C-alpha positions in Angstrom: 21.8 -4.1 28.0 22.8 -4.0 24.3 20.8 -4.1 21.0 19.8 -7.7 20.0 22.4 -9.3 17.8 21.0 -10.3 14.4 20.7 -14.0 13.6 23.7 -15.3 11.8 21.4 -17.2 9.4 19.9 -15.1 6.6 17.4 -16.5 4.0 19.2 -14.8 1.1 22.5 -13.0 0.7 22.8 -9.2 0.8 23.5 -8.7 -2.9 26.4 -6.3 -3.6 27.8 -4.9 -6.8 28.5 -1.7 -8.7 26.4 -1.9 -11.8 22.7 -1.8 -10.8 20.3 -3.4 -8.3 16.6 -4.2 -8.4 14.3 -5.7 -5.7 10.5 -6.2 -6.0 7.7 -8.4 -4.8 7.8 -10.7 -7.9 10.8 -12.2 -9.6 9.5 -11.5 -13.1 9.3 -7.8 -12.4 12.8 -7.8 -10.8 14.2 -9.7 -13.8 12.5 -7.4 -16.3 13.8 -4.3 -14.5 17.3 -5.7 -14.2 17.2 -6.6 -17.9 16.6 -2.9 -18.7 19.6 -1.9 -16.7 21.7 -4.5 -18.4 20.7 -3.1 -21.8 21.7 0.5 -20.9 18.5 1.9 -19.4 18.6 3.8 -16.2 16.7 3.3 -13.0 13.6 5.1 -14.2 13.4 3.0 -17.4 13.8 -0.1 -15.3 11.2 0.9 -12.7 8.6 1.6 -15.3 9.2 -1.6 -17.1 9.0 -3.6 -13.9 5.9 -1.8 -12.8 3.9 -2.7 -15.9 5.0 -6.3 -15.5 3.6 -6.2 -11.9 0.2 -5.3 -13.4 0.3 -8.6 -15.3 2.0 -11.0 -12.9 0.5 -9.8 -9.6 -3.1 -9.0 -10.7 -4.4 -9.9 -7.3 -2.3 -7.1 -5.8 -2.4 -4.3 -8.3 -3.5 -3.3 -11.7 -3.6 -0.4 -14.3 -6.9 0.7 -12.8 -5.2 1.4 -9.5 -2.7 3.9 -8.1 0.9 4.6 -7.3 3.2 6.5 -5.0 6.9 6.7 -5.5 9.9 8.6 -4.1 13.0 9.1 -6.2 16.2 11.0 -6.5 18.2 11.7 -9.6 22.0 11.6 -10.2 21.8 15.3 -11.1 20.0 16.3 -7.9 20.8 13.5 -5.4 19.8 15.6 -2.3 16.3 16.4 -3.6 13.9 13.5 -2.8 10.8 13.9 -4.9 7.4 12.3 -4.6 5.6 11.0 -7.7 1.9 11.4 -7.0 -0.1 8.7 -8.9 -3.0 8.7 -6.5 -6.2 9.7 -8.4 -8.9 11.8 -6.7 -12.5 11.0 -6.0 -14.6 11.4 -9.1 -16.8 14.4 -9.5 -19.9 12.3 -8.8 -18.5 10.8 -5.6 -20.3 13.0 -3.1 -21.0 11.9 0.4 -24.7 12.7 -0.2 -24.8 10.3 -3.1 -23.4 7.4 -1.1 -25.7 8.0 1.8 -28.7 8.1 -0.6 -27.6 4.7 -1.8 -28.1 3.4 1.7 -24.4 3.1 2.6 -22.8 3.8 5.9 -19.2 3.3 4.6 -17.6 3.6 1.2 -17.7 0.0 0.0 -14.5 -2.1 -0.1 -15.2 -3.4 -3.6 -17.3 -2.4 -6.6 -17.0 0.7 -8.7 -18.3 3.1 -6.0 -15.1 2.4 -4.3 -13.0 3.5 -7.2 -10.9 6.7 -7.3 -9.8 8.0 -10.7 -7.0 5.6 -11.9 -3.7 7.2 -11.4 -0.9 4.6 -11.8 -0.5 4.5 -15.6 -0.4 8.2 -16.1 2.2 8.5 -13.3 4.5 5.9 -14.7 4.3 7.5 -18.1 5.2 10.9 -16.6 8.2 9.4 -14.8 9.4 7.8 -18.0 9.0 10.9 -20.0 10.8 13.2 -17.5 13.6 11.0 -16.3 13.8 7.9 -18.5 15.8 7.3 -21.7 14.0 4.5 -23.4 11.1 4.5 -25.8 7.7 3.6 -24.6 7.6 0.6 -27.0 10.8 -0.9 -25.5 9.7 -0.3 -21.9 6.3 -1.8 -22.4 7.5 -4.8 -24.4 8.0 -6.9 -21.3 4.5 -6.5 -20.0 2.9 -6.8 -23.4 4.8 -10.1 -23.9 3.6 -11.6 -20.5 0.0 -10.4 -21.1 -0.2 -11.7 -24.6 1.8 -14.9 -24.4 1.1 -15.7 -20.8 3.1 -16.2 -17.6 3.0 -19.0 -15.0 0.9 -17.8 -12.1 2.1 -18.0 -8.5 0.1 -19.8 -5.9 -1.4 -16.7 -4.3 -3.0 -15.6 -7.6 -4.7 -19.0 -7.8 -5.8 -19.0 -4.2 -7.2 -15.4 -4.5 -9.2 -16.5 -7.6 -10.4 -19.6 -5.7 -11.6 -17.4 -2.8 -13.8 -15.2 -5.0 -14.7 -17.9 -7.7 -18.3 -18.3 -6.6 -18.8 -14.6 -6.2 -17.4 -14.0 -9.7 -19.6 -16.6 -11.2 -22.8 -15.3 -9.6 -22.2 -11.5 -9.6 -19.2 -10.5 -11.7 -19.3 -12.8 -14.8 -16.8 -10.6 -16.7 -14.3 -11.3 -14.0 -15.0 -15.0 -14.2 -14.4 -14.9 -17.9 -11.0 -13.3 -17.5 -9.6 -15.0 -14.4 -11.3 -18.5 -14.7 -10.6 -19.6 -18.3 -13.1 -22.3 -19.3 -14.9 -21.8 -16.0 -12.1 -23.4 -14.0 -9.9 -21.8 -11.3 -6.3 -21.8 -12.6 -3.7 -23.7 -10.6 -0.2 -22.6 -9.6 2.1 -22.7 -12.6 -0.7 -22.5 -15.2 -0.1 -20.0 -18.0 -2.5 -17.1 -17.7 -2.9 -14.6 -20.5 -4.6 -11.1 -20.7 -4.8 -10.2 -24.4 -7.2 -7.4 -23.8 -4.6 -5.6 -21.6 -1.9 -6.3 -24.1 -4.0 -4.6 -26.7 -4.5 -1.6 -24.4 -0.7 -1.2 -24.1 -0.3 -1.6 -27.8 -2.8 1.3 -28.2 -0.7 3.5 -26.0 2.4 2.8 -28.1 0.6 3.3 -31.3 -0.8 6.6 -30.2 2.8 7.9 -29.8 4.1 6.3 -32.9 1.3 8.0 -34.9 3.2 11.3 -34.4 5.8 10.1 -36.9 9.5 9.3 -36.8 10.5 12.9 -36.2 8.6 13.3 -33.0 10.7 13.2 -29.8 10.6 10.3 -27.3 8.9 12.7 -24.8 6.2 13.8 -27.2 5.3 10.2 -28.0 4.9 9.4 -24.3 2.9 12.5 -23.8 0.6 11.4 -26.6 0.2 8.1 -24.9 -0.9 9.9 -21.7 -3.5 11.7 -23.8 -4.7 8.5 -25.3 -5.0 6.9 -21.8 -7.0 9.7 -20.3 -9.2 10.7 -23.2 -9.4 7.7 -25.6 -10.6 4.1 -25.6 -9.8 3.3 -22.0 -11.7 6.3 -20.6 -14.7 5.6 -22.7 -14.8 1.9 -21.9 -14.7 2.7 -18.1 -17.4 5.3 -18.4 -19.8 2.9 -20.2 -19.1 -0.2 -18.1 -19.6 1.3 -14.7 -23.1 2.5 -15.5 -24.5 -1.0 -15.0 -25.3 -1.7 -11.4 -23.3 -4.6 -9.9 -22.7 -6.1 -6.5 -20.6 -4.3 -3.9 -19.1 -5.4 -0.6 -22.2 -3.9 1.0 -24.2 -6.8 -0.4 -26.2 -4.4 -2.5 -26.0 -3.4 -6.2 -24.9 0.0 -7.3 -23.6 1.8 -10.5 -20.3 3.5 -10.4 -19.7 7.3 -10.7 -16.4 7.4 -12.6 -16.8 9.2 -15.9 -14.5 9.7 -18.9 -14.2 13.3 -18.0 -12.7 12.3 -14.6 -9.9 10.5 -16.4 -9.3 13.3 -18.8 -9.0 15.8 -16.0 -6.4 13.8 -14.1 -2.7 14.4 -14.4 -0.1 12.9 -12.2 2.1 15.4 -10.3 5.4 15.6 -8.4 6.1 17.4 -5.2 8.9 17.7 -2.6 9.1 14.9 -0.1 8.3 15.4 3.6 11.5 14.8 5.7 12.8 14.4 9.2 16.2 13.9 10.6 16.8 10.7 12.6 20.2 9.6 14.0 22.2 11.3 11.3 19.9 10.2 8.4 17.2 12.1 6.5 14.0 10.0 6.1 11.9 11.1 3.1 8.1 10.3 2.8 5.0 11.6 1.1 2.9 14.4 2.4 0.0 13.9 4.8 -2.4 13.0 1.9 -0.8 9.6 2.6 0.2 7.9 5.8 3.9 8.5 5.3 4.4 11.2 7.8 3.1 8.9 10.6 6.5 7.1 10.3 8.3 10.4 10.7 6.2 11.1 13.8 7.2 7.8 15.3 10.9 8.5 14.6 10.6 11.9 16.3 9.1 10.2 19.3 11.9 7.5 19.5 14.9 9.8 18.5 16.1 10.7 22.1 15.4 7.3 23.7 18.0 4.8 24.7 19.0 2.3 22.0 17.5 -0.5 24.1 14.0 1.0 23.8 14.4 1.1 20.0 15.0 -2.7 19.7 11.9 -4.5 18.4 13.2 -7.9 19.6 13.0 -7.0 23.4 9.9 -6.6 25.5 10.7 -3.0 26.4 11.6 -2.1 22.9 8.5 -3.8 21.3 6.2 -2.1 23.9 7.7 1.3 23.3 7.6 1.1 19.6 4.0 -0.1 19.5 2.9 2.6 21.9 4.7 5.2 19.7 3.0 3.9 16.6 -0.4 4.1 18.3 0.1 7.8 19.0 1.2 8.5 15.4 -1.7 6.6 13.9 -4.2 8.4 16.1 -2.9 11.6 14.6 -3.2 10.1 11.2 -6.9 9.6 11.9 -7.4 13.0 13.5 -5.4 15.2 11.1 -4.2 13.5 7.9 -6.1 14.0 4.7 -6.4 16.1 1.5 -6.8 19.5 3.4 -4.3 21.7 5.2 -2.6 19.3 7.6 -0.5 21.0 10.4 2.6 18.9 9.6 5.0 21.5 10.9 3.5 21.1 14.3 3.0 17.4 14.2 6.7 16.8 13.3 8.1 19.4 15.7 10.4 18.5 18.6 8.1 20.2 21.1 5.1 18.2 19.9 7.0 14.9 20.0 8.2 15.7 23.6 4.6 16.2 24.7 3.3 13.1 23.0 6.2 10.9 24.2 5.1 11.6 27.8 2.0 9.6 27.1 3.9 6.4 26.6 3.5 4.5 29.9 4.2 1.0 31.2 0.8 -0.4 30.2 -0.7 -0.8 26.7 -3.1 1.9 25.8 -6.5 0.8 24.5 -7.6 4.3 23.5 -7.3 6.3 20.4 -5.3 9.4 21.6 -4.7 12.1 18.9 -2.9 15.2 19.9 -4.0 18.8 20.1 -2.7 21.4 17.6 -2.7 25.0 19.0 -4.9 27.3 17.1 -6.6 24.5 15.2 -10.0 23.1 15.7 -9.8 19.3 15.8 -11.6 17.3 13.2 -14.3 14.9 14.2 -13.0 11.3 14.9 -14.6 8.7 12.7 -17.2 6.2 14.0 -15.2 3.5 15.9 -16.3 -0.1 15.3 -14.7 -3.3 16.5 -17.0 -5.4 14.3 -19.2 -4.4 11.4 -21.4 -6.0 8.7 -23.8 -4.0 6.6 -27.5 -4.9 7.0 -27.6 -6.8 3.6 -25.0 -9.4 4.6 -25.1 -12.3 7.0 -21.4 -13.1 6.6 -18.3 -11.2 5.4 -17.8 -11.1 1.7 -14.7 -12.4 0.0 -12.0 -10.4 -1.7 -12.6 -6.9 -0.2 -10.3 -4.4 1.3 -6.6 -5.1 1.5 -6.5 -8.1 3.9 -3.1 -8.3 5.4 -3.9 -10.4 8.4 -6.7 -12.8 8.1 -9.5 -13.0 10.6 -11.6 -15.9 9.4 -14.9 -16.2 11.2 -15.3 -12.6 12.0 -18.6 -12.7 10.1 -21.7 -11.9 12.0 -24.7 -14.1 12.0 -28.1 -12.4 11.5 -28.8 -10.9 14.9 -32.1 -12.0 16.5 -31.7 -9.2 19.1 -29.3 -6.3 19.4 -26.0 -7.2 21.2 -24.8 -5.0 24.0 -21.4 -3.3 23.7 -18.6 -5.0 25.6 -18.1 -3.6 29.1 -14.4 -2.9 28.3 -15.2 -1.1 25.1 -12.7 1.8 24.6 -14.1 5.2 25.8 -12.5 7.1 22.8 -14.5 7.6 19.7 -18.1 6.8 18.9 -19.5 3.4 20.0 -20.7 1.2 17.2 -24.4 0.8 16.7 -25.8 -2.1 18.9 -27.0 -4.0 15.9 -23.5 -4.0 14.3 -21.8 -5.7 17.3 -21.2 -9.4 17.5 -18.7 -11.8 18.9 -16.5 -13.4 16.3 -17.1 -17.1 15.8 -13.4 -17.8 15.7 -10.2 -16.0 16.7 -8.0 -14.4 14.1 -5.2 -16.6 12.9 -2.7 -13.9 11.9 -2.4 -15.6 8.5 -0.9 -13.1 6.0 -2.7 -12.7 2.7 -2.4 -10.5 -0.4 -2.0 -6.8 -0.2 0.0 -4.8 -2.7 3.3 -4.5 -4.5 6.7 -2.8 -4.2 9.6 -2.1 -6.4 13.1 -0.5 -5.8 15.8 0.2 -8.3 19.2 1.9 -8.2 21.6 2.3 -11.1 25.3 2.9 -11.5 24.8 6.6 -12.1 23.1 7.1 -8.7 19.4 7.4 -9.8 17.2 5.6 -7.3 13.5 4.9 -7.2 11.2 3.5 -4.5 7.7 2.8 -5.7 4.5 1.2 -4.2 2.0 0.5 -7.0 -1.4 -0.8 -5.8 -5.1 -0.9 -6.3 -7.1 -2.3 -9.1 -6.5 -5.9 -7.9 -8.7 -8.4 -9.7 -11.1 -8.6 -6.7 -11.6 -4.9 -6.6 -14.5 -4.6 -9.0 -15.8 -6.3 -12.2 -13.3 -6.7 -15.0 -14.0 -4.5 -17.9 -13.8 -7.0 -20.8 -12.3 -4.9 -23.5 -9.6 -3.6 -21.2 -8.7 -6.7 -19.3 -8.6 -4.9 -15.9 -10.9 -3.5 -13.3 -11.0 -0.3 -11.3 -9.4 0.2 -7.9 -11.0 0.6 -4.5 -9.0 3.4 -2.9 -12.1 5.5 -2.0 -12.8 3.0 0.8 -10.2 5.0 2.8 -12.6 8.0 2.8 -15.2 8.3 5.5 -18.9 9.1 5.1 -18.9 10.5 8.6 -19.2 14.3 8.4 -16.3 16.5 9.4 -13.4 14.0 9.7 -10.0 14.8 8.3 -10.6 12.4 5.4 -14.4 12.6 4.7 -15.3 11.8 1.1 -15.2 14.9 -1.2 -15.2 15.0 -5.0 -12.0 16.0 -6.6 -9.8 15.3 -3.5 -7.4 12.4 -3.0 -8.4 9.7 -0.5 -5.8 9.3 2.2 -3.7 6.5 0.8 -1.7 3.9 2.7 0.9 3.7 -0.1 4.1 4.8 1.5 7.6 4.1 0.0 10.7 5.5 1.8 13.9 7.1 0.7 16.8 7.5 3.2 19.5 10.0 2.6 22.8 10.7 4.5 24.9 13.8 4.0 22.7 14.8 1.1 23.0 11.6 -0.9 20.3 8.8 -1.2 21.6 5.7 0.5 18.5 3.4 0.8 15.2 3.0 -1.0 12.8 0.7 0.7 9.1 -0.2 1.0 6.6 -2.9 1.7 3.1 -3.9 0.8 0.8 -4.3 3.7 -1.8 -1.5 3.9 -1.8 0.1 7.4 1.3 -2.1 8.3 3.6 -0.7 5.5 5.2 2.0 7.7 5.1 -0.1 10.8 7.3 -2.8 9.1 9.5 -0.2 7.5 10.1 1.3 10.9 11.5 -2.0 12.2 13.9 -2.0 9.2 15.1 1.5 9.9 15.6 0.9 13.6 17.5 -2.3 13.0 19.8 -0.9 10.3 20.4 2.6 11.6 20.4 1.9 15.3 21.1 -1.8 15.5 23.7 -2.1 12.7 21.9 -4.9 10.9 22.5 -5.5 7.2 19.4 -5.0 5.0 18.8 -8.7 4.6 19.2 -9.3 8.4 16.6 -6.5 9.0 14.1 -8.0 6.5 14.5 -11.5 7.9 14.2 -10.4 11.6 10.9 -11.1 13.4 8.2 -8.5 12.8 5.2 -7.1 14.7 2.6 -4.4 14.2 -0.4 -2.8 16.0 -4.0 -2.9 15.0 -5.1 -0.4 17.7 -6.5 2.2 15.3 -9.3 2.3 12.6 -8.2 0.3 9.6 -8.0 2.1 6.3 -9.8 -0.7 4.5 -13.5 -1.7 4.6 -15.1 -2.4 7.0 -12.8 0.2 8.9 -12.8 -1.7 12.2 -10.1 -1.6 14.9 -8.9 -3.8 17.7 -8.1 -1.7 20.9 -4.7 -2.7 22.2 -4.2 -5.1 19.3 -0.7 -6.3 18.4 0.2 -8.9 15.8 3.5 -10.7 16.2 5.6 -13.3 14.5 6.2 -16.3 16.9 10.0 -15.9 16.3 9.8 -12.8 18.6 10.0 -15.4 21.3 7.7 -16.5 24.1 9.4 -14.4 26.8 8.8 -11.2 24.8 5.3 -12.1 23.7 4.3 -13.1 27.3 5.7 -9.8 28.5 3.6 -7.9 26.0 0.5 -9.7 27.2 1.4 -8.9 30.8 1.5 -5.2 29.9 -2.1 -5.4 28.5 -1.5 -5.8 24.8 -4.0 -8.0 23.0 -1.6 -10.2 21.1 -2.3 -12.3 18.0 0.4 -14.8 17.1 0.9 -14.9 13.3 3.2 -17.8 12.9 6.9 -17.8 12.3 7.3 -16.1 8.9 4.2 -14.2 8.0 4.6 -10.4 8.6 6.4 -7.9 6.5 6.9 -7.7 2.7 10.0 -5.5 2.7 12.4 -5.0 -0.2 15.2 -2.5 -0.5 18.2 -1.3 -2.5 21.1 0.6 -1.1 24.0 2.7 -2.3 27.2 3.8 -0.7 28.0 7.3 -2.2 31.7 7.1 -1.1 32.5 3.7 -2.8 29.7 3.4 -5.4 28.9 -0.1 -4.0 25.2 -1.0 -4.5 23.2 -3.6 -2.6 19.8 -5.2 -2.6 17.7 -7.4 -0.3 14.3 -9.0 -0.6 11.6 -10.6 1.6 11.6 -14.4 1.9 8.0 -14.6 3.3 5.7 -16.0 0.7 8.6 -17.2 -1.5 7.8 -14.7 -4.2 9.9 -11.5 -3.8 13.3 -11.3 -5.4 16.4 -9.1 -5.6 18.9 -9.1 -8.5 21.9 -7.1 -9.4 25.6 -7.0 -10.1 
């Protein structure tokens, strides 16, 4: 048996050139970043310009009130992958006791109580100051222009606003004012402006320029960072969140983010976490994010036959999914802001022991591993269905919905429902009054999630970045800023003693997880994907198909995707589907039927619905650059020459 041959048809060409390449989840961000390269900027200038454009053109997927994780390598130090940490911590007032006193069982999925300290803007400014070459004014000009003069919105922006229109009108009138001009939901192609955000960016530029013409580029950017953290933006956030407003819990609460929280935050950098796989070095974030889970899966798969690493076969798909379940169980049990035993979790001996758990049947349990000498953290409360007491149906626009499950709302219960007889034995059973049968089955329809951006230049600088959070449905829009806060704290548990229990001043365990691949000490691929808990699962398929199967980047992106949902979701309401697997129909009936026969609970997601991958590549020997982008959703784009 050999590895599945890629389809001869590809939706887009694998772009190739020697000058520079950009790929992102929106063509305007790609075009803006590529324009910077064409005008002499480097990959860092281009990435920052494209990222601020993403704030404007994909407001349903990210915003300046959100967060960012990136991995990069410089031409001067190509073998040193570095992580840019733009994930803000929990505010000082975000104590577990406060949330419980508010009557909450989970950190809400929307509303200001879900907000971590905004980290994206400061992180981008840090990257520009330390590795860019352009002035802040030139880099921000693209985003300022689109915010002030308008841009034609894509269909998904319009559909997102339509979904939350009634909620905005009733509960978040400031959001209705910004995103529903004249009280109407905009349509695809309508020009949408955001003059308030344009003014915020102008303020950042002006803060630096006030230092005078003799000040250095770096000093001016540093002054803009000070303005962001201690000036108008911080004060406006502080004042706005004090007013109680509706949260995903169905109840009203004030936020706890203060100006002092923003002033105290500074983005940082740190060495990437790496593992060797089939002659390549795979670089990810630390275990404050989910990135090392991908490394754990690669360690599990490394010694197996190539046929078992093929996602397009029944044996391969089963093996890959079962390996992912084991890694994600460790994510739940061990990953978080504390001292995570990564040396053990990524060791060959640990992988050998865990690999033995992969059997012929699908596991429906959450099975984290044991770490010698370490007391295990408590597992979170495991729920297959959940609605807070104040709601009779699921609210719109919460979490980061990657696969739709319409009808999973629970009607007001007349009597407690009993847990299903085949409920998984691992974890804590959900309270009886939180269980209900869904009214309809999940459709697998893919909806909005987050953004991604990759850039490589002719000098060898390369950036892979996943900005997210602060999407327009996260919390009420702050009128004088034109954006809202993020909702990353929903990834923290209110359960006591878990690896990621809410704690002031600590980062929530983020799902943002870009990837850098190196070979012989040189970066060769930057890639990533939106998709919450699915980000690394979809990137794994790309890595297996390109490194093991010999696919080109575009062939790997186009190939049919799948992922598992058999672990607690990172987004409110934090439920899971034991044994769950979501597949694209193009995987084929024979493979899908075989997965069902092995006990997987399969959801068909249509032909082209899973995965949001983009990538850029570089051949260090020839200098040839390449780029590829996702066709699903008809929005992502790659460009280069």
